[in-house]
SELO-968306 format. One line per 3 residues: number of its first residue (from 1); their letters; for each residue x, y, z of C-alpha. Coordinates in Angstrom, 2 decimals, padded with zeros to 5 digits, always signed. Each point is the difference from the previous one (the first is absolute). Layout:
N
NUM) a) X:Y:Z; ...
This chain:
668
1) xxx) -066.85:-036.77:+027.70; -002.28:+001.04:+002.87; -001.24:+003.60:+000.00
4) xxx) -000.03:+000.70:+003.76; +002.60:-001.00:+002.59; -000.40:+000.21:+003.78
7) xxx) +003.27:+000.50:+001.89; -000.21:-001.77:+003.35; +002.82:+001.89:+001.62
10) xxx) +001.14:+003.46:+001.07; +003.01:+002.31:-000.08; +002.66:+000.08:-002.66
13) xxx) -000.77:-003.39:-001.54; -003.64:+000.97:-000.56; +001.11:+003.24:-001.67
16) xxx) +002.52:-001.90:-002.10; -002.57:-002.57:-001.21; -002.45:+002.77:-000.85
19) xxx) +002.66:+001.70:-002.14; +000.48:-003.04:-002.24; -003.72:-000.78:-000.19
22) xxx) -000.72:+003.56:-001.12; +002.62:-000.27:-002.74; -001.63:-003.25:-001.16
25) xxx) -003.45:+001.60:-000.11; -001.31:-001.94:+003.01; -002.25:+001.83:+002.49
28) xxx) +001.14:-000.31:+003.62; -001.82:-000.30:+003.32; +001.78:+000.68:+003.29
31) xxx) -001.04:-001.32:+003.39; +000.63:+001.90:+003.19; -000.41:-000.18:+003.75
34) xxx) -001.13:+002.90:+002.15; +003.65:+000.87:+000.62; +000.62:+000.30:-003.75
37) xxx) -003.02:+002.00:-001.14; +002.23:+002.79:-001.33; +003.01:-002.13:-000.93
40) xxx) +001.92:+000.39:-003.24; -001.04:-003.42:-001.34; -003.67:+000.97:+000.33
43) xxx) +000.61:+003.10:-002.11; +002.02:-002.00:-002.56; -002.91:-002.30:-000.90
46) xxx) -003.06:+000.76:-002.10; -002.34:-001.04:+002.81; +000.40:-001.05:+003.64
49) xxx) -002.03:-002.16:+002.40; +000.15:+000.11:+003.80; +000.59:-003.46:+001.48
52) xxx) +000.06:+000.61:+003.75; +001.73:+001.50:+003.04; +003.74:+000.57:+000.30
55) xxx) +001.24:-003.38:+001.34; +001.12:-002.14:-002.94; -001.93:-003.04:+001.24
58) xxx) -003.21:+002.01:-000.36; +000.82:+001.47:-003.41; +002.91:-001.02:-002.22
61) xxx) -000.01:-003.58:+001.35; -003.77:-000.38:-000.09; -000.67:-002.27:-002.98
64) xxx) -003.81:+000.33:-000.13; +000.16:+003.80:+000.05; +002.54:+000.13:-002.82
67) xxx) -002.02:-002.43:-002.13; -003.11:+002.10:+000.66; +001.90:+003.16:-000.99
70) xxx) +001.03:-001.58:-003.31; -003.55:-001.13:-000.73; -001.41:+003.39:+000.90
73) xxx) +002.48:+001.77:-002.31; -000.43:-002.51:-002.83; +003.69:-001.02:+000.09
76) xxx) +000.72:-003.23:-001.86; +003.51:-000.40:+001.42; +001.83:+000.65:+003.29
79) xxx) +003.70:+000.77:+000.36; +001.13:-000.69:+003.58; +003.34:+001.85:-000.17
82) xxx) +002.31:-001.40:+002.68; -000.58:-000.59:+003.68; -003.54:-000.22:+001.36
85) xxx) -001.87:-002.67:-002.03; +002.48:-000.40:-002.86; +001.16:-003.47:+001.12
88) xxx) -003.27:-001.18:+001.51; -001.36:-002.99:-001.93; -003.44:+000.44:+001.58
91) xxx) -000.20:+003.45:-001.57; +000.95:-001.35:-003.44; -002.70:-002.67:+000.36
94) xxx) -002.58:+002.56:+001.16; +000.72:+002.04:-003.13; -000.48:-003.05:-002.23
97) xxx) -003.26:-000.95:+001.74; -001.28:+003.54:-000.63; +000.97:-000.05:-003.66
100) xxx) +002.81:+002.52:+000.52; +003.48:-000.42:-001.49; +002.73:-000.13:+002.65
103) xxx) +003.17:+001.63:-001.33; +002.43:-002.51:+001.41; +000.88:-003.70:+000.13
106) xxx) -002.45:-002.86:+000.59; -000.97:-000.71:+003.62; +001.77:-003.37:-000.29
109) xxx) +003.33:+001.71:-000.73; -000.50:+002.35:+002.97; -000.67:-002.92:+002.30
112) xxx) +003.04:-001.89:-001.29; +002.29:+002.96:+000.65; -001.88:+001.62:+002.90
115) xxx) +001.39:-002.48:+002.47; +003.77:+000.33:+000.13; +000.41:-003.59:+001.17
118) xxx) -002.22:-001.47:-002.74; +001.73:+002.17:-002.60; +003.42:-001.27:+001.02
121) xxx) -001.18:-003.61:-000.22; -001.32:+000.66:-003.50; +003.21:+001.73:-001.09
124) xxx) +002.02:-002.94:+001.24; -001.87:-002.34:-002.35; +000.35:+002.52:-002.85
127) xxx) +003.79:+000.17:+000.21; +000.18:+003.55:+001.33; +002.97:+000.30:+002.42
130) xxx) -000.90:+000.28:+003.71; +001.83:+000.85:+003.20; +000.29:-002.76:+002.65
133) xxx) -002.95:+000.30:+002.37; -003.22:-001.40:+001.38; -003.39:+000.84:-001.50
136) xxx) -002.22:-002.78:+001.30; -003.26:-000.11:+001.94; +001.32:-000.99:+003.42
139) xxx) +000.19:+003.14:+002.13; +000.70:-000.94:+003.64; +002.83:+002.07:+001.49
142) xxx) +002.21:-002.93:+001.02; -000.09:-001.51:-003.50; +000.76:+003.35:-001.63
145) xxx) +002.94:+000.47:+002.37; +001.37:-003.41:-001.10; -000.44:+001.03:-003.64
148) xxx) +001.87:+003.24:+000.64; +002.98:-001.95:+001.31; -000.11:-002.23:-003.09
151) xxx) -000.10:+003.00:-002.37; +002.71:+001.88:+001.84; +000.44:+003.65:+000.93
154) xxx) -000.58:+002.71:-000.92; -003.53:-000.80:-001.14; -003.18:+001.90:-000.78
157) xxx) -003.42:-000.60:+001.54; -002.77:+001.05:-002.39; -003.77:+000.15:+000.24
160) xxx) -001.51:-002.55:-002.40; -002.59:+002.57:-001.08; +002.35:+002.94:+000.38
163) xxx) +000.86:+003.03:-002.02; +001.39:+003.50:+000.40; +002.68:-001.13:+002.44
166) xxx) -002.48:-000.94:+002.74; +000.32:-003.25:+001.91; +003.71:-000.25:-000.80
169) xxx) +002.93:-000.42:+002.38; +003.71:-000.69:-000.54; +001.44:-002.45:+002.54
172) xxx) +003.77:-000.04:+000.28; +000.47:-002.64:+002.71; -002.02:-002.79:+001.64
175) xxx) -000.73:+001.75:+003.30; -001.82:+002.81:-001.87; -002.38:-002.33:-001.81
178) xxx) -002.84:-000.36:+002.55; -000.45:+003.74:+000.54; +000.21:+000.76:-003.73
181) xxx) -002.52:-002.75:-000.81; -002.50:+001.37:+002.51; +000.38:+003.56:-001.34
184) xxx) -000.37:-001.11:-003.64; -003.11:-002.02:+000.80; -001.64:+002.86:+001.90
187) xxx) +000.67:+002.42:-002.85; -001.22:-002.49:-002.62; -003.19:-000.72:+001.92
190) xxx) -000.72:+003.72:+000.34; +000.75:+000.83:-003.63; -001.30:-003.09:-001.83
193) xxx) -002.15:-001.92:+002.53; +002.42:-002.89:-000.59; +002.90:-000.69:+002.38
196) xxx) +001.61:-002.82:-002.02; +003.65:+000.52:-000.93; +002.69:-001.51:-002.17
199) xxx) +003.75:-000.10:+000.53; +002.78:+000.51:-002.50; +003.73:+000.55:+000.05
202) xxx) +000.87:+003.69:+000.10; +002.73:+001.08:-002.37; +002.42:+002.55:+001.39
205) xxx) +000.34:+003.04:-002.28; -002.56:-001.24:-002.55; -001.38:+001.99:-002.87
208) xxx) -003.75:+000.11:-000.57; -000.64:-000.35:-003.73; -003.42:-000.48:-001.54
211) xxx) -001.10:-000.81:-003.54; -003.09:+001.48:-001.62; -002.04:-002.64:-001.81
214) xxx) -003.07:+000.17:-002.24; -002.24:-002.79:-001.30; -003.24:-000.19:-001.96
217) xxx) -002.73:-002.59:-000.30; +001.34:-001.10:-003.41; +003.06:-001.74:+001.47
220) xxx) +002.48:+002.83:-000.46; +002.33:+000.90:+002.88; +002.92:+002.43:-000.03
223) xxx) +002.17:+001.95:+002.41; +000.81:+003.72:-000.07; +003.41:-000.34:+001.65
226) xxx) +000.90:+000.69:+003.60; -000.06:+002.66:+002.69; +002.44:+000.32:+002.90
229) xxx) -001.95:+000.74:+003.20; +002.79:-000.54:+002.52; -000.18:+003.33:+001.86
232) xxx) -002.60:-000.67:+002.67; -001.08:+001.00:+003.48; -001.94:-002.42:+002.20
235) xxx) +000.03:-002.46:-002.94; -001.92:+002.53:-002.11; +001.42:+001.47:-003.18
238) xxx) +001.14:+003.62:-000.10; +001.94:+000.33:-003.28; -000.29:-002.19:-003.08
241) xxx) +001.80:+000.07:-003.33; +000.10:-001.70:-003.38; +002.03:-001.65:-001.25
244) xxx) +001.76:-001.44:+003.06; +003.52:+001.46:+000.32; +002.74:-002.47:-000.86
247) xxx) -002.30:-002.83:-001.09; +001.54:-001.82:-002.95; -001.98:-001.25:-002.99
250) xxx) +000.41:-003.66:+000.95; -001.62:+000.41:+003.42; -002.60:+002.40:-001.40
253) xxx) -001.09:-002.65:-002.49; -000.03:-002.74:+002.65; -002.13:+002.08:+002.35
256) xxx) -002.39:+000.86:-002.82; -000.43:-003.68:-000.90; -000.61:-000.93:+003.66
259) xxx) -002.60:+002.77:+000.36; -001.89:-001.19:-003.09; +000.11:-003.57:+001.32
262) xxx) -001.53:+001.24:+003.27; -002.78:+001.80:-001.87; -000.79:-003.01:-002.20
265) xxx) -000.07:-002.30:+003.04; -003.10:+001.76:+001.33; -001.74:+000.72:-003.31
268) xxx) +000.66:+003.68:+000.41; -001.76:+002.80:-001.87; +000.77:+003.74:+000.04
271) xxx) +002.78:+001.88:+001.77; +001.99:-001.64:+002.78; +003.37:+000.20:+001.67
274) xxx) +002.27:-002.87:+000.98; +002.36:+001.01:+002.79; +003.42:-001.50:+000.66
277) xxx) +002.81:+000.46:+002.48; +003.43:-000.23:-001.53; +003.67:-000.05:+000.92
280) xxx) +003.22:-000.91:-001.77; -000.88:-003.70:+000.14; -003.44:+000.13:-001.59
283) xxx) -003.60:+001.18:+000.22; -002.92:-001.50:+001.90; -003.79:+000.30:-000.20
286) xxx) -001.47:+002.25:+002.66; -003.66:+000.48:-000.95; -002.31:+001.00:-002.82
289) xxx) -002.17:+003.10:+000.16; -003.14:-000.61:-002.02; -000.64:+003.64:-000.85
292) xxx) +001.61:+003.16:-001.28; +002.89:+001.13:+002.21; +000.55:+003.43:+001.53
295) xxx) +003.30:+000.21:-001.88; -001.38:-000.86:-003.45; +000.82:+003.51:-001.38
298) xxx) +003.72:-000.75:-000.26; -000.80:-002.90:-002.31; -002.25:+002.27:-002.04
301) xxx) +002.76:+002.60:-000.29; +002.64:-002.42:-001.32; -002.31:-001.99:-002.32
304) xxx) -002.19:+002.86:-001.23; -003.12:-002.07:+000.74; -003.13:+000.82:+002.01
307) xxx) -000.61:-002.97:+002.30; -003.48:+001.11:+000.99; -000.94:+000.10:-003.68
310) xxx) +001.30:-003.55:-000.36; -002.04:-001.06:+003.05; -003.17:+001.40:-001.53
313) xxx) +000.69:-001.61:-003.38; +000.60:-003.41:+001.58; -003.09:+000.34:+002.21
316) xxx) -002.03:+000.73:-003.15; +001.17:-003.32:-001.46; +002.63:+001.29:-002.41
319) xxx) +003.45:-001.48:-000.56; +003.16:+001.61:+001.35; +000.94:+002.90:-002.30
322) xxx) +003.65:-001.13:-000.36; +002.05:-003.17:+000.10; +003.12:-000.52:+002.09
325) xxx) +002.40:+000.77:-002.85; -001.73:+003.32:-000.69; +000.65:+001.45:+003.48
328) xxx) +003.23:+001.71:+000.97; +001.54:+002.25:+002.64; +000.62:+003.68:-000.73
331) xxx) +002.08:+001.93:+002.52; -000.42:-000.15:+003.75; -002.72:+001.00:+002.49
334) xxx) -000.16:+000.50:+003.77; -003.08:+000.43:+002.20; +000.00:+001.57:+003.47
337) xxx) -003.02:-000.47:+002.26; -000.90:+003.11:+001.98; -001.62:-000.90:+003.32
340) xxx) -001.54:+002.02:+002.82; +002.21:-001.56:+002.65; +002.81:+000.88:+002.40
343) xxx) +003.21:-001.90:-000.84; +001.68:+001.26:+003.20; -002.70:-001.67:+002.11
346) xxx) -000.06:-003.48:-001.51; -001.97:+001.19:-003.03; -003.13:+000.67:+002.06
349) xxx) -002.86:+001.26:-002.21; -000.68:+003.73:+000.10; -003.63:+001.08:+000.01
352) xxx) -001.45:+003.41:-000.75; -000.68:+002.66:-002.60; +002.28:+000.76:-002.92
355) xxx) +000.62:+003.72:+000.39; +002.19:-000.26:-003.09; +000.59:-002.87:-002.40
358) xxx) +002.03:+001.00:-003.03; +001.57:-002.37:-002.53; +002.06:+000.67:-003.16
361) xxx) -001.72:+000.75:-003.28; -000.42:-003.23:-002.04; +002.22:-000.38:-003.07
364) xxx) +001.45:-002.71:-002.20; +002.58:-000.66:+002.74; -002.20:+000.48:+003.09
367) xxx) -003.33:-001.63:+000.82; -002.04:+000.56:+003.17; -002.77:-002.40:+001.03
370) xxx) -001.98:+001.36:+002.94; -003.42:+000.14:+001.56; +000.67:+003.03:+002.19
373) xxx) +000.07:+003.76:-000.38; +000.65:+002.96:+002.29; -002.81:+000.24:+002.54
376) xxx) -000.76:-003.73:+000.10; +000.11:-002.00:+003.23; +002.15:-003.09:+000.58
379) xxx) -002.42:-002.34:+001.77; +000.75:-002.66:+002.58; -002.22:-002.42:-001.90
382) xxx) +002.16:-000.59:-003.09; +003.53:-000.50:-001.26; +002.42:+002.86:+000.67
385) xxx) +001.37:+000.28:-003.55; -000.43:+003.50:-001.39; +001.50:-000.44:-003.45
388) xxx) +002.44:-001.81:-002.25; +002.73:+001.99:-001.69; +001.27:-001.80:-003.12
391) xxx) +002.97:+001.17:-002.05; +001.26:-001.34:-003.34; +003.14:+000.60:-002.02
394) xxx) +002.43:-001.55:-002.47; +002.09:-001.56:+002.79; +000.06:-000.38:+003.77
397) xxx) +002.33:+002.95:+000.63; -002.30:+002.33:-001.91; -003.02:-001.27:+001.94
400) xxx) +001.76:+000.56:+003.33; +000.66:+003.63:-000.91; -003.64:+000.49:-001.01
403) xxx) -001.23:-001.67:+003.19; +002.22:+002.26:+002.15; -001.59:+003.09:-001.51
406) xxx) -003.52:-001.43:+000.10; +000.24:-000.86:+003.71; +001.46:+003.42:+000.80
409) xxx) -003.04:+001.53:-001.75; -002.45:-002.04:+002.09; -001.44:+001.75:+003.05
412) xxx) -002.15:-001.55:+002.72; -001.20:+002.22:+002.84; -002.58:-000.86:+002.64
415) xxx) +001.05:-003.61:+000.52; +003.45:-001.54:+000.35; +001.19:-001.78:-003.14
418) xxx) +002.89:-002.17:-001.22; +001.02:+002.41:-002.79; +003.32:+000.87:+001.68
421) xxx) +000.80:-003.69:+000.49; -000.68:-000.73:-003.67; +002.38:+002.79:-000.99
424) xxx) +002.71:-001.39:+002.27; -000.48:-003.50:-001.41; +000.33:+000.96:-003.67
427) xxx) +002.98:+002.22:+000.88; +001.82:-002.67:+001.99; +003.22:-001.26:-001.64
430) xxx) -000.99:-003.65:+000.51; -003.37:+000.51:-001.68; +001.59:+001.95:-002.82
433) xxx) +002.33:-002.99:-000.52; -002.95:-002.42:-000.05; +001.26:-001.73:+003.17
436) xxx) -003.39:-000.60:+001.59; -001.72:-002.83:+001.83; -003.07:-000.28:+002.23
439) xxx) +001.98:+001.19:+003.02; +001.23:+003.19:-001.69; -001.83:+002.46:+002.28
442) xxx) +001.03:-001.80:+003.20; +003.59:-000.32:-001.16; +000.26:+003.75:-000.63
445) xxx) -002.35:+001.08:+002.79; +002.41:+002.52:+001.53; +000.23:+001.92:-003.26
448) xxx) -003.55:-000.46:-001.30; -001.99:+000.40:+003.22; +002.08:+002.65:+001.71
451) xxx) -002.05:+002.41:+002.15; -000.45:+003.59:-001.10; +003.34:+001.65:-000.46
454) xxx) +000.72:+003.44:+001.39; -001.48:+002.34:-002.59; +002.05:+002.31:-002.17
457) xxx) -000.39:+003.73:+000.40; -001.82:+000.30:-003.33; -002.67:-002.52:+001.04
460) xxx) -000.59:+001.85:+003.27; -000.21:+003.29:-001.87; -002.62:-001.55:-002.28
463) xxx) -002.01:-001.15:+003.03; +000.13:+003.48:+001.54; -001.13:+001.62:-003.26
466) xxx) -002.93:-002.44:-000.25; -001.14:+000.92:+003.51; +000.29:+003.72:-000.76
469) xxx) -001.92:-000.51:-003.23; -002.80:-001.87:+001.81; -000.25:+002.78:+002.58
472) xxx) -000.16:+002.66:-002.72; -002.73:-001.93:-001.84; -001.99:-000.37:+003.22
475) xxx) +000.35:+003.73:+000.64; -001.30:+000.81:-003.48; -003.00:-002.26:+000.51
478) xxx) -000.76:+001.62:+003.37; +000.31:+003.46:-001.53; -002.33:-000.86:-002.87
481) xxx) -002.61:-001.26:+002.45; +000.21:+003.00:+002.33; -001.83:+003.31:-000.08
484) xxx) +003.31:+001.85:-000.47; +002.14:-002.07:-002.40; +002.67:+002.72:-000.22
487) xxx) +000.63:+000.25:+003.74; +003.74:-000.28:+000.85; -000.94:-002.45:+002.75
490) xxx) -000.61:-002.61:-002.70; +003.56:+000.31:-001.28; +002.23:-003.05:+000.41
493) xxx) +003.30:+001.34:-001.34; +001.86:+000.40:+003.31; +000.26:+003.78:-000.62
496) xxx) +000.16:+002.22:+003.08; +000.61:+003.80:-000.27; +003.61:+000.96:+000.76
499) xxx) +000.83:-003.53:+001.18; +001.93:-002.67:-001.90; -001.96:-002.90:+001.49
502) xxx) +001.52:-003.45:-000.03; -002.05:-003.12:+000.57; +001.28:-003.31:+001.32
505) xxx) -001.44:-003.28:-001.29; +001.12:-003.09:+001.99; -000.38:-002.99:-002.33
508) xxx) +000.01:-003.39:+001.72; +001.60:-003.12:-001.47; +001.38:-003.17:+001.61
511) xxx) -000.83:+001.31:+003.50; +002.04:+003.17:-000.50; -000.78:+003.54:-001.11
514) xxx) +001.72:+002.03:-002.70; -000.61:+003.74:+000.07; -000.77:+001.93:-003.19
517) xxx) -000.04:+003.80:+000.32; -001.97:+001.96:-002.58; -000.10:+003.71:-000.77
520) xxx) -001.95:+001.84:-002.66; +002.21:+001.79:-002.57; -002.24:+001.80:-002.48
523) xxx) -001.64:-002.62:-002.22; +002.21:-002.83:+001.22; +000.91:-001.65:+003.27
526) xxx) +003.38:-000.31:+001.62; +000.35:-003.36:+001.72; +002.79:-000.86:+002.43
529) xxx) +000.47:-003.71:+000.49; +003.03:-002.14:+000.87; +002.46:+002.90:-000.31
532) xxx) -001.33:+000.78:-003.47; -001.96:+003.05:-001.09; -002.36:-000.68:-002.91
535) xxx) -002.17:+002.43:-001.91; -003.23:-001.69:-000.96; -003.52:+000.35:-001.30
538) xxx) -002.83:-002.36:-000.79; -003.20:-000.18:-002.03; -002.81:-002.54:+000.01
541) xxx) -000.34:-002.08:-003.14; -003.40:-001.00:-001.49; +000.59:-003.68:+000.81
544) xxx) +000.29:+000.68:+003.74; +003.78:+000.05:+000.12; +002.22:+002.96:+000.89
547) xxx) +002.63:+001.42:-002.35; +003.00:+001.19:+002.01; +002.82:+002.33:-001.00
550) xxx) +003.17:-000.10:+002.12; +002.74:+002.56:-000.64; -001.44:+000.64:-003.44
553) xxx) -000.09:-003.68:-000.98; -003.31:-001.73:-000.52; -000.10:-003.43:+001.58
556) xxx) -002.63:-002.70:-000.22; -000.77:-000.08:+003.69; -003.42:-001.21:+001.00
559) xxx) -000.96:+001.35:+003.40; -003.43:-000.42:+001.57; -001.25:+000.65:+003.51
562) xxx) -002.73:-002.05:+001.69; -000.49:+001.10:+003.58; +003.36:-000.17:+001.75
565) xxx) +001.52:-002.31:-002.64; +001.92:+001.44:-002.95; +000.86:-002.43:-002.80
568) xxx) +002.86:+000.99:-002.30; +001.05:-001.84:-003.18; +003.41:+000.91:-001.41
571) xxx) +002.35:-001.98:-002.26; -002.08:-003.16:+000.35; +000.02:-000.02:+003.82
574) xxx) -002.88:+000.76:+002.35; +000.48:+002.02:+003.15; -002.65:+000.08:+002.73
577) xxx) +000.37:+002.85:+002.45; -002.01:+001.06:+003.02; -000.65:+003.67:+000.64
580) xxx) -001.51:+000.18:+003.50; -003.06:+002.11:+000.61; +001.20:+002.73:+002.40
583) xxx) -003.44:+000.05:+001.63; +000.15:-003.71:+000.86; +001.38:-001.36:+003.23
586) xxx) +003.76:-000.23:+000.11; -000.11:-003.69:+000.70; -002.56:-002.70:+000.61
589) xxx) +000.43:-003.22:+001.88; -000.37:-003.15:-002.10; -003.62:-000.99:+000.35
592) xxx) +000.41:-003.57:-001.20; +002.06:-001.31:+002.91; -001.88:-002.84:+001.69
595) xxx) -002.25:-000.41:-003.03; +000.10:-001.86:-003.27; -001.51:+002.05:-002.83
598) xxx) -000.53:-000.67:-003.69; +002.97:+001.43:-001.97; -002.20:+000.33:-003.11
601) xxx) -003.54:-000.82:-001.14; -000.66:-003.70:-000.53; -001.95:-003.10:+000.96
604) xxx) +000.63:-002.06:+003.14; +000.68:-003.62:-000.96; +001.21:-001.40:+003.33
607) xxx) -000.21:+000.99:+003.69; +002.20:-001.80:+002.53; -000.47:+002.38:+002.94
610) xxx) -002.46:-000.62:+002.84; -000.71:+002.21:+003.04; +002.10:-001.01:+003.00
613) xxx) +002.57:-001.82:-002.09; +003.70:+000.57:+000.78; +002.07:+000.76:-003.08
616) xxx) +003.66:+000.50:-000.87; +001.42:+002.81:-002.07; -000.14:-000.96:-003.68
619) xxx) -002.82:-002.53:+000.44; -002.48:+000.24:-002.90; -003.36:+001.31:+001.21
622) xxx) -001.88:+000.87:-003.19; +000.46:-000.84:-003.68; -001.17:+002.69:-002.42
625) xxx) -000.28:-000.29:-003.78; +000.09:+003.06:-002.25; +000.66:+000.32:-003.74
628) xxx) +001.16:-003.62:-000.44; +002.43:+000.36:+002.92; -000.16:-001.74:+003.39
631) xxx) +001.08:+001.96:+003.08; +000.69:-001.80:+003.30; -000.48:+002.49:+002.82
634) xxx) +001.93:-000.90:+003.13; -000.11:+001.06:+003.65; +002.25:+003.06:+000.49
637) xxx) +001.21:-001.23:+003.41; -000.47:-002.74:+002.58; -003.36:+000.44:+001.70
640) xxx) -003.58:-001.09:+000.54; -002.82:+000.46:-002.51; -002.71:+002.26:+001.41
643) xxx) -002.35:+000.39:-002.95; -000.48:-001.45:-003.49; -001.89:+002.39:-002.27
646) xxx) -000.10:-001.96:-003.25; -001.04:-003.36:-001.35; +000.66:-002.03:-003.13
649) xxx) -001.68:+001.57:-003.01; +000.01:+003.56:+001.34; +001.00:+002.80:-002.35
652) xxx) +002.16:+002.46:+001.93; +001.35:+003.46:-000.74; +003.49:+001.37:+000.58
655) xxx) +000.60:+000.79:+003.69; -002.96:-002.08:+001.24; +000.55:-001.66:+003.39
658) xxx) +000.28:-003.78:-000.35; +001.44:-001.19:+003.32; +000.49:+001.82:+003.30
661) xxx) +002.48:-001.04:+002.68; -000.28:+000.38:+003.75; +002.32:+002.50:+001.68
664) xxx) +002.90:-001.71:+001.72; +000.89:+001.03:+003.53; +003.61:+000.97:+000.51
667) xx) +002.03:-002.39:+002.14; +003.14:+000.60:+001.91
């Protein structure tokens, strides 16, 4: 076994690999970009090496710099985690040429499975069931349109070199094909520098089931059962579980055999995942991921095995620790991926500082894999996943109860997150019944993605108490810094002599205002809101949260103020309220009319606008990529382009002007 391991990744997976390596007595080396100098994964390793500036292409995707870092640190092996270089055969070959062990499959296996079209051709000869489709080399649009008619609709267009849901489009009828093909190719070219696509029949209401496989260089190959990954948004997984609900032993065995056949067909070695789509009629090969998967913890929870340990053992030349007959399933496990994204706005990534990031305490039933902590910054340069919350129990019902509580105890303040959505998913009757498919979120959109509901009186009272607490803390700090700390002018308790002063706090939500009236009553506050009168008090907790007492009952209400925004977490739901600054102008005219600005930080990948060009409302002007997501920014109205202030390759910040439009003279 090698003594030193370099982890060529970041975030939660780097922390997770370091944890196993430490237990095995292996020293760890982290790599980091300038954006990650103080990141959790850097602190988790024994040593850390800087590999470049923030953009991934200049750091985490830079093969020479990572090889140099390993050589400098004396690391004899590199674990690539997932994403970045984990499925790059050139990286595996560069490791071998440098005398460094690559913890993963041979480059030949990566190449065989890296191209979706080549992989499907290989699976066809290996007897692995496939969906009807086209995965050949001919790529002209007219030919692909003919193939789409042969396959039938609905069908899926997929990037040949794709992954992470990018370069994919569902086409439901023939007249949609040309536009979808163009969009898929553009996205694939931007993400993978390869615009080739394949076509396959799209199953309506399919389940996405994958099988974990392991193989060693001694000819042994086994599977570690399946995971159901059907709950997805934008073709990317959100919740995964093992075993798959409702899967009978006969199909489980058949899928396991097919997955092993796929692994043997490419001479596989290490951990891999064979993905299938399935319905009542059968299951069909989708793709093989030649690396550890994000959702591997649910397999670890139900098998009791450490998959990273197995990866390291196999990479060191050892045989698999167990045979197929020695592996079983114990209980049930569910994983929820916590992202910094806004589900109400098409899951757009949310960038910024984590004013508060609190997760449940780990236990035998609850595991948290994360690379973030309170005070960290969610960067535009990398994936938006904050953490994985994994729960285990004797059966699925028990796990659902544990997951409910764990999500309710998870607080994210400073960026928008999908925590509320996850809670609604696991609490939905259809999910509880195991009735899921890849369209689950869209099918239940009205319930799962509902806008903020009108807040309850208790939540508003909690917000008011948080504001009052912040003001009192600020007053204490000002007093301590002044020459007269005991002056009554530093008081912030709303006390006026001989006057029972009442203060009005107009909280804004959903373009309306709800008034909360507060009055000091001795050591407590009296709050009038929504025809209710509540006696309340609050105290700051050491972890940055606020403990709130309402009418003598202590509630777990998290309430934090950042500028004019107050974020409240209560009963697993997040409430975002605006409390206007009374010194600010009463109203401001929208400054973005007649301009196209960047909605978030990102990189410009396409510019279609030119000065003097006439455009129609909705016409795409600029394509922006941020955090693995492509945003097509369209003209806000019919008009004429006046200025173009960006070009392909530019890195832009939120609010930056991209395209300006000429003022239109009124006619009539």
